[in-house]
C-alpha positions as CSV (number, residue, x, y, z in Angstrom):
1,M,-1.1,20.6,10.4
2,R,-2.2,21.5,6.9
3,L,-2.4,25.2,6.1
4,I,-4.0,26.8,3.0
5,A,-3.3,30.5,2.3
6,N,-5.6,31.8,-0.5
7,S,-6.4,35.2,0.8
8,R,-4.7,37.9,3.0
9,E,-6.8,36.7,6.0
10,S,-6.0,33.0,5.6
11,L,-2.3,33.9,5.1
12,Q,-2.4,35.8,8.4
13,R,-4.1,32.9,10.1
14,A,-1.5,30.5,8.7
15,L,1.4,32.7,9.8
16,G,-0.2,32.9,13.3
17,D,-0.5,29.1,13.4
18,I,3.2,28.8,12.3
19,R,4.3,31.3,14.9
20,E,2.4,29.5,17.6
21,S,3.8,26.1,16.6
22,W,7.3,27.6,16.5
23,N,6.9,29.1,20.0
24,Q,5.8,25.7,21.3
25,H,8.2,23.3,19.5
26,K,11.1,25.4,18.3
27,Y,11.3,23.1,15.3
28,L,9.2,23.1,12.1
29,V,9.4,21.4,8.7
30,I,7.3,23.3,6.1
31,D,6.4,22.1,2.6
32,V,5.1,24.8,0.3
33,K,2.9,24.0,-2.7
34,E,2.5,27.0,-4.9
35,G,-0.4,27.8,-7.2
36,K,-4.1,28.1,-7.0
37,S,-5.7,24.9,-5.8
38,R,-9.2,25.8,-7.0
39,S,-11.4,28.6,-8.1
40,I,-14.3,30.3,-6.3
41,P,-16.8,29.3,-9.0
42,Q,-15.7,25.6,-8.6
43,N,-16.2,25.9,-4.8
44,S,-19.6,27.5,-5.3
45,L,-20.6,24.9,-7.8
46,T,-20.1,22.0,-5.4
47,H,-22.2,23.7,-2.7
48,A,-24.9,24.3,-5.3
49,F,-24.8,20.6,-6.1
50,Y,-25.5,19.7,-2.5
51,E,-28.4,22.1,-2.2
52,Q,-29.9,20.9,-5.5
53,L,-29.6,17.3,-4.4
54,A,-31.4,18.1,-1.1
55,R,-34.2,19.7,-3.1
56,E,-34.6,16.9,-5.6
57,L,-33.7,13.8,-3.5
58,R,-35.3,14.4,-0.2
59,E,-33.9,11.3,1.6
60,D,-31.1,13.6,2.8
61,D,-30.3,17.2,3.4
62,A,-27.5,19.3,1.8
63,R,-25.1,18.3,4.6
64,G,-25.8,14.6,4.1
65,W,-25.3,14.9,0.3
66,K,-22.1,16.7,0.9
67,R,-20.9,13.9,3.2
68,Y,-21.9,11.3,0.7
69,C,-20.3,13.0,-2.3
70,K,-17.1,13.7,-0.4
71,L,-16.8,10.0,0.7
72,T,-17.9,8.3,-2.5
73,H,-16.4,10.7,-5.1
74,G,-13.8,12.9,-3.4
75,V,-12.0,10.4,-1.2
76,P,-11.2,8.0,-4.0
77,I,-9.7,10.8,-6.1
78,L,-7.4,11.9,-3.3
79,L,-6.5,8.4,-2.3
80,A,-5.3,7.7,-5.8
81,E,-3.4,11.0,-6.2
82,D,-2.3,12.4,-2.9
83,A,0.2,10.4,-0.7
84,D,-0.2,12.9,2.2
85,F,-4.0,12.3,2.2
86,R,-3.5,8.5,2.0
87,N,-1.1,8.6,4.9
88,A,-3.4,10.9,7.0
89,L,-6.4,8.7,6.5
90,G,-4.5,5.6,7.5
91,S,-5.9,2.1,8.1
92,S,-8.2,3.3,10.9
93,F,-10.4,5.0,8.3
94,A,-10.8,1.8,6.4
95,A,-11.8,0.0,9.6
96,M,-14.7,2.3,10.2
97,S,-18.2,1.4,9.3
98,Y,-19.8,3.2,6.3
99,E,-21.9,5.4,8.7
100,Q,-18.8,6.3,10.7
101,R,-16.9,7.3,7.5
102,L,-19.9,9.4,6.4
103,Q,-19.9,11.2,9.7
104,A,-16.1,11.7,9.5
105,M,-16.6,13.7,6.3
106,D,-17.7,16.6,8.5
107,F,-14.1,16.7,9.8
108,V,-11.9,15.3,7.0
109,P,-10.9,18.0,4.4
110,V,-11.6,16.6,1.0
111,T,-12.8,19.1,-1.6
112,S,-11.0,21.9,0.2
113,I,-7.6,20.4,-0.5
114,M,-8.3,19.4,-4.1
115,T,-6.6,21.1,-7.0
116,R,-8.6,22.7,-9.8
117,R,-8.2,19.6,-11.9
118,Q,-9.2,17.3,-9.1
119,L,-12.3,19.4,-8.2
120,G,-13.3,19.4,-11.9
121,Q,-12.9,15.6,-11.9
122,Y,-15.0,15.5,-8.7
123,A,-17.8,17.6,-10.2
124,D,-17.8,15.5,-13.3
125,S,-18.0,12.3,-11.2
126,V,-20.8,13.6,-9.0
127,S,-22.8,14.9,-12.0
128,A,-22.4,11.6,-13.8
129,E,-23.7,9.5,-10.9
130,F,-26.7,11.7,-10.3
131,A,-27.6,12.0,-14.0
132,K,-28.0,8.2,-13.9
133,R,-30.5,8.8,-11.1
134,G,-32.4,11.4,-13.1
135,V,-30.9,14.4,-11.4
136,Y,-29.1,16.8,-13.7
137,L,-26.9,19.0,-11.6
138,E,-26.7,22.6,-12.8
139,R,-23.2,23.7,-13.7
140,E,-23.7,27.4,-14.0
């Protein structure tokens, strides 16, 4: 179970999840990573990217572009830098077809678990790819 507490409400949900797990198992190991993982403007930026891509490259919608970007840009960043992510994905992910991996992006947290630095790297990588394709993603 991975919990992120970045607001009072998400902290309350996390505490509820911890309490529920404790009541069920009576044993927990909890690792805490402190500090902000990303900013709201960064989060908004990536969603604006997907919307712009859907408007300019009509072969897919915003959801499809989000899947594509998470898989081709986000997953490699996390695989390189996050052992927990690497272990969670495991060999079964690599055995999936490309289409199956794309669909899995609806369920695999990628950008939501990135640090600010990683999300900045992600945005730069996505921007660079699509600039080569003639789409200049707005960064404001």
